[in-house]
KEKE-839209 format. One record per residue (C-alpha): residue number from 1; residue in one letter; x, y, z. Coordinates in nm, 3 decimals. Layout:
residues N
SITE     k   r        px        py        pz
SITE   NUM   A         X         Y         Z
...
***
This chain:
residues 297
SITE     k   r        px        py        pz
SITE     1   M     0.903    -0.146     2.558
SITE     2   T     0.643     0.131     2.527
SITE     3   I     0.496     0.239     2.198
SITE     4   L     0.669     0.578     2.223
SITE     5   Q     1.004     0.403     2.266
SITE     6   A     0.924     0.184     1.966
SITE     7   F     0.834     0.492     1.762
SITE     8   R     1.150     0.682     1.859
SITE     9   T     1.378     0.382     1.812
SITE    10   G     1.206     0.298     1.484
SITE    11   G     1.253     0.654     1.364
SITE    12   G     1.625     0.638     1.436
SITE    13   L     1.655     0.302     1.262
SITE    14   A     1.459     0.423     0.959
SITE    15   W     1.679     0.734     0.936
SITE    16   S     1.995     0.523     0.948
SITE    17   R     1.864     0.324     0.647
SITE    18   I     1.754     0.630     0.449
SITE    19   R     1.982     0.530     0.163
SITE    20   L     1.718     0.270     0.074
SITE    21   V     1.466     0.539    -0.020
SITE    22   P     1.608     0.621    -0.368
SITE    23   V     1.653     0.247    -0.435
SITE    24   V     1.285     0.180    -0.365
SITE    25   Y     1.189     0.491    -0.562
SITE    26   L     1.381     0.361    -0.865
SITE    27   I     1.217     0.017    -0.841
SITE    28   H     0.871     0.175    -0.826
SITE    29   L     0.957     0.400    -1.120
SITE    30   L     1.076     0.109    -1.335
SITE    31   T     0.770    -0.095    -1.236
SITE    32   I     0.546     0.176    -1.384
SITE    33   L     0.754     0.301    -1.675
SITE    34   I     0.854    -0.031    -1.835
SITE    35   P     0.496    -0.155    -1.891
SITE    36   A     0.391     0.195    -1.998
SITE    37   F     0.669     0.203    -2.256
SITE    38   L     0.596    -0.147    -2.384
SITE    39   F     0.215    -0.142    -2.395
SITE    40   F     0.030     0.179    -2.319
SITE    41   Q     0.173     0.413    -2.580
SITE    42   P     0.115     0.179    -2.878
SITE    43   I    -0.241     0.116    -2.755
SITE    44   S    -0.301     0.487    -2.711
SITE    45   D    -0.174     0.553    -3.064
SITE    46   T    -0.405     0.285    -3.204
SITE    47   L    -0.715     0.406    -3.022
SITE    48   G    -0.631     0.765    -3.093
SITE    49   H    -0.670     0.708    -3.467
SITE    50   A    -0.996     0.514    -3.432
SITE    51   P    -1.291     0.710    -3.587
SITE    52   V    -1.498     0.645    -3.278
SITE    53   A    -1.244     0.834    -3.067
SITE    54   D    -1.336     1.160    -3.240
SITE    55   R    -1.702     1.115    -3.137
SITE    56   M    -1.625     1.058    -2.767
SITE    57   T    -1.641     1.422    -2.664
SITE    58   G    -1.848     1.426    -2.348
SITE    59   S    -2.037     1.109    -2.269
SITE    60   L    -2.016     0.748    -2.374
SITE    61   D    -2.342     0.580    -2.471
SITE    62   L    -2.394     0.217    -2.564
SITE    63   S    -2.362     0.271    -2.939
SITE    64   L    -2.024     0.443    -2.899
SITE    65   L    -1.904     0.159    -2.677
SITE    66   T    -2.020    -0.095    -2.938
SITE    67   D    -1.836     0.093    -3.212
SITE    68   L    -1.524     0.111    -3.000
SITE    69   L    -1.529    -0.262    -2.927
SITE    70   Y    -1.586    -0.335    -3.296
SITE    71   Q    -1.313    -0.106    -3.428
SITE    72   A    -1.054    -0.149    -3.154
SITE    73   G    -1.151    -0.475    -2.984
SITE    74   P    -0.809    -0.644    -3.007
SITE    75   E    -0.632    -0.334    -2.880
SITE    76   L    -0.873    -0.308    -2.587
SITE    77   G    -0.806    -0.673    -2.505
SITE    78   I    -0.436    -0.598    -2.500
SITE    79   A    -0.502    -0.290    -2.286
SITE    80   F    -0.700    -0.483    -2.024
SITE    81   S    -0.443    -0.762    -2.023
SITE    82   S    -0.170    -0.504    -1.979
SITE    83   L    -0.352    -0.352    -1.681
SITE    84   W    -0.379    -0.695    -1.518
SITE    85   A    -0.011    -0.760    -1.590
SITE    86   L     0.078    -0.424    -1.436
SITE    87   A    -0.128    -0.503    -1.125
SITE    88   V     0.050    -0.837    -1.084
SITE    89   L     0.387    -0.670    -1.142
SITE    90   I     0.312    -0.411    -0.873
SITE    91   I     0.210    -0.684    -0.625
SITE    92   V     0.528    -0.880    -0.696
SITE    93   S     0.752    -0.572    -0.675
SITE    94   D     0.588    -0.466    -0.346
SITE    95   A     0.651    -0.815    -0.203
SITE    96   F     1.016    -0.786    -0.308
SITE    97   I     1.049    -0.434    -0.164
SITE    98   D     0.882    -0.522     0.168
SITE    99   G     1.100    -0.830     0.205
SITE   100   G     1.413    -0.628     0.141
SITE   101   L     1.312    -0.346     0.375
SITE   102   L     1.223    -0.574     0.665
SITE   103   A     1.533    -0.786     0.622
SITE   104   I     1.764    -0.486     0.626
SITE   105   L     1.574    -0.319     0.912
SITE   106   L     1.543    -0.617     1.146
SITE   107   K     1.856    -0.824     1.086
SITE   108   G     2.083    -0.590     1.279
SITE   109   E     2.409    -0.414     1.213
SITE   110   E     2.526    -0.673     0.960
SITE   111   A     2.247    -0.564     0.724
SITE   112   R     2.357    -0.205     0.669
SITE   113   K     2.472    -0.267     0.311
SITE   114   V     2.227    -0.204     0.028
SITE   115   E     2.309    -0.552    -0.104
SITE   116   S     2.124    -0.692     0.196
SITE   117   F     1.809    -0.528     0.066
SITE   118   F     1.821    -0.724    -0.259
SITE   119   E     1.913    -1.045    -0.075
SITE   120   G     1.618    -1.000     0.160
SITE   121   G     1.384    -0.917    -0.128
SITE   122   A     1.483    -1.233    -0.315
SITE   123   R     1.453    -1.443     0.002
SITE   124   F     1.108    -1.327     0.109
SITE   125   I     0.932    -1.248    -0.219
SITE   126   L     0.760    -1.587    -0.250
SITE   127   P     0.663    -1.614     0.120
SITE   128   F     0.524    -1.260     0.110
SITE   129   L     0.323    -1.342    -0.202
SITE   130   R     0.172    -1.639    -0.015
SITE   131   L     0.089    -1.401     0.270
SITE   132   F    -0.078    -1.167     0.020
SITE   133   L    -0.295    -1.449    -0.113
SITE   134   L    -0.398    -1.541     0.241
SITE   135   S    -0.472    -1.176     0.319
SITE   136   C    -0.718    -1.177     0.029
SITE   137   L    -0.934    -1.404     0.246
SITE   138   L    -0.925    -1.135     0.515
SITE   139   L    -1.026    -0.879     0.251
SITE   140   I    -1.321    -1.096     0.152
SITE   141   L    -1.423    -1.122     0.518
SITE   142   A    -1.386    -0.744     0.558
SITE   143   A    -1.599    -0.689     0.246
SITE   144   A    -1.868    -0.920     0.385
SITE   145   L    -1.870    -0.731     0.715
SITE   146   Q    -1.886    -0.399     0.530
SITE   147   Q    -2.180    -0.521     0.324
SITE   148   A    -2.367    -0.653     0.627
SITE   149   A    -2.309    -0.330     0.817
SITE   150   G    -2.417    -0.133     0.510
SITE   151   R    -2.748    -0.317     0.494
SITE   152   L    -2.807    -0.252     0.863
SITE   153   L    -2.727     0.117     0.825
SITE   154   E    -2.953     0.141     0.519
SITE   155   A    -3.239    -0.008     0.720
SITE   156   I    -3.180     0.245     0.999
SITE   157   E    -3.166     0.528     0.745
SITE   158   E    -3.495     0.422     0.583
SITE   159   E    -3.658     0.391     0.923
SITE   160   L    -3.555     0.736     1.046
SITE   161   S    -3.556     0.931     0.715
SITE   162   D    -3.361     1.224     0.856
SITE   163   E    -3.097     1.424     0.666
SITE   164   V    -2.870     1.465     0.967
SITE   165   V    -2.892     1.094     1.046
SITE   166   S    -2.814     1.012     0.682
SITE   167   T    -2.501     1.225     0.698
SITE   168   I    -2.391     1.057     1.022
SITE   169   L    -2.456     0.710     0.881
SITE   170   M    -2.256     0.796     0.568
SITE   171   A    -1.965     0.898     0.791
SITE   172   V    -2.004     0.572     0.984
SITE   173   R    -1.983     0.373     0.659
SITE   174   G    -1.666     0.554     0.560
SITE   175   A    -1.510     0.510     0.902
SITE   176   L    -1.597     0.140     0.906
SITE   177   F    -1.436     0.092     0.566
SITE   178   L    -1.116     0.264     0.681
SITE   179   I    -1.107     0.060     1.003
SITE   180   L    -1.151    -0.270     0.819
SITE   181   M    -0.883    -0.187     0.560
SITE   182   A    -0.646    -0.067     0.832
SITE   183   G    -0.709    -0.389     1.025
SITE   184   V    -0.622    -0.608     0.726
SITE   185   N    -0.312    -0.400     0.658
SITE   186   L    -0.209    -0.424     1.024
SITE   187   V    -0.243    -0.802     1.030
SITE   188   L    -0.044    -0.832     0.709
SITE   189   D     0.234    -0.603     0.835
SITE   190   Y     0.286    -0.796     1.158
SITE   191   A     0.268    -1.126     0.968
SITE   192   K     0.554    -1.003     0.748
SITE   193   V     0.751    -0.899     1.055
SITE   194   S     0.687    -1.239     1.212
SITE   195   M     0.802    -1.414     0.896
SITE   196   V     1.129    -1.219     0.876
SITE   197   L     1.205    -1.273     1.245
SITE   198   G     1.064    -1.625     1.267
SITE   199   G     1.175    -1.964     1.149
SITE   200   R     1.077    -2.208     0.878
SITE   201   R     0.701    -2.202     0.915
SITE   202   S     0.408    -2.168     0.678
SITE   203   A     0.258    -1.834     0.583
SITE   204   L    -0.062    -1.935     0.761
SITE   205   S     0.122    -1.986     1.091
SITE   206   H     0.274    -1.637     1.067
SITE   207   L    -0.068    -1.495     0.992
SITE   208   K    -0.205    -1.668     1.302
SITE   209   E     0.086    -1.537     1.509
SITE   210   S     0.016    -1.186     1.382
SITE   211   L    -0.350    -1.212     1.484
SITE   212   A    -0.256    -1.351     1.825
SITE   213   F     0.001    -1.077     1.885
SITE   214   I    -0.238    -0.800     1.782
SITE   215   W    -0.514    -0.943     2.003
SITE   216   G    -0.279    -0.980     2.299
SITE   217   H    -0.144    -0.624     2.262
SITE   218   K    -0.445    -0.462     2.098
SITE   219   V    -0.435    -0.130     2.283
SITE   220   A    -0.063    -0.075     2.224
SITE   221   V    -0.071    -0.201     1.864
SITE   222   I    -0.366     0.022     1.772
SITE   223   S    -0.207     0.319     1.953
SITE   224   L     0.122     0.273     1.767
SITE   225   Y    -0.062     0.238     1.437
SITE   226   T    -0.257     0.556     1.515
SITE   227   I     0.064     0.749     1.583
SITE   228   L     0.213     0.628     1.256
SITE   229   A    -0.108     0.711     1.068
SITE   230   A    -0.117     1.059     1.222
SITE   231   F     0.243     1.114     1.112
SITE   232   V     0.150     1.016     0.756
SITE   233   L    -0.159     1.239     0.763
SITE   234   L     0.053     1.534     0.875
SITE   235   L     0.286     1.465     0.585
SITE   236   H    -0.008     1.456     0.342
SITE   237   G    -0.149     1.775     0.490
SITE   238   G     0.183     1.954     0.453
SITE   239   Y     0.212     1.839     0.092
SITE   240   L    -0.142     1.954     0.005
SITE   241   L    -0.081     2.289     0.175
SITE   242   L     0.245     2.352    -0.010
SITE   243   S     0.122     2.224    -0.347
SITE   244   G    -0.192     2.435    -0.321
SITE   245   S     0.012     2.749    -0.262
SITE   246   L     0.219     2.703    -0.579
SITE   247   S     0.121     2.876    -0.900
SITE   248   T     0.132     2.626    -1.188
SITE   249   G     0.066     2.892    -1.449
SITE   250   T     0.439     2.956    -1.491
SITE   251   W     0.727     2.723    -1.568
SITE   252   P     0.905     2.783    -1.235
SITE   253   G     0.586     2.708    -1.044
SITE   254   L     0.522     2.393    -1.248
SITE   255   L     0.878     2.271    -1.197
SITE   256   L     0.852     2.338    -0.823
SITE   257   L     0.529     2.138    -0.812
SITE   258   I     0.690     1.843    -0.991
SITE   259   L     0.987     1.859    -0.753
SITE   260   L     0.753     1.875    -0.454
SITE   261   Q     0.562     1.570    -0.583
SITE   262   Q     0.881     1.367    -0.613
SITE   263   L     0.994     1.472    -0.265
SITE   264   F     0.653     1.367    -0.133
SITE   265   I     0.689     1.023    -0.296
SITE   266   L     1.035     0.985    -0.143
SITE   267   S     0.905     1.088     0.199
SITE   268   R     0.617     0.837     0.172
SITE   269   T     0.875     0.567     0.106
SITE   270   W     1.060     0.671     0.421
SITE   271   T     0.738     0.656     0.624
SITE   272   R     0.708     0.295     0.509
SITE   273   L     1.053     0.239     0.656
SITE   274   L     0.939     0.409     0.975
SITE   275   S     0.626     0.192     1.003
SITE   276   F     0.814    -0.133     0.950
SITE   277   S     1.087    -0.025     1.193
SITE   278   A     0.853     0.080     1.473
SITE   279   Q     0.620    -0.219     1.435
SITE   280   G     0.911    -0.461     1.402
SITE   281   I     1.084    -0.327     1.712
SITE   282   Y     0.762    -0.344     1.913
SITE   283   F     0.694    -0.699     1.791
SITE   284   K     1.044    -0.809     1.891
SITE   285   G     1.002    -0.655     2.234
SITE   286   G     0.652    -0.791     2.285
SITE   287   S     0.693    -1.143     2.148
SITE   288   G     1.056    -1.214     2.228
SITE   289   A     1.130    -1.291     1.863
SITE   290   A     1.490    -1.338     1.760
SITE   291   G     1.664    -1.067     1.568
SITE   292   P     1.827    -1.231     1.264
SITE   293   A     1.602    -1.328     0.978
SITE   294   S     1.593    -1.684     0.859
SITE   295   H     1.481    -1.839     0.537
SITE   296   P     1.113    -1.930     0.554
SITE   297   S     0.975    -2.227     0.369
***
């Protein structure tokens, strides 16, 4: 199967499962709103009445920070703990969502019901969390490579001392960062696909299979990822163009902007469906993986 066939077939499959988009949207909304309702508003009310808050007009020096920690230390501790809890909640909810999406996309015609999404999410949430922990090692490796490359580029910049070269090297740093992050994301995506399609194996074995598949089909995998990324960039560009043309000085313009933002969020959820569909279909065609998902250990 070619990458264009995988993209077209994946697009059709993602469109046939479009009913999942509002379900995922609602899960994301609850993930953000529930902690905000429970923690952030009371903390904001507490800090808002702190005397030090009235002095924080433009900049924050050390004395203001000391006063804030003294007067609102417990509340800040709760705030930081709440942020960590929210981060963990988002990671867990994303593992549940990805498990549900892949299960309903790759299991076949028997997985058309929305109930299959929740079954898949419950089945794969723990394995996907183990994959996430393993991917953190890849992130550490990527950070080490970025740091090493940064030192090399800094040495080149100091040696040449040219403004044009500095601009080029800055662009190289940014491009390297994007490539490394995309690489980690790509490995994790195909490891999830492998886990849903594969048998009772460890998360590490699926991660190894993902790396082997990407290396064995590197040109096609990178080309497919580039097509998907270009599609997402076009979507972002269209959103920025439309949102920039709206006048937010009036109520109708503001309401249209809010509506456009929500439509953009929904469309980004569908592009996640598209990515999983296209990559999953190509993985099945390239690796000979079975269709139905099984319960991983």
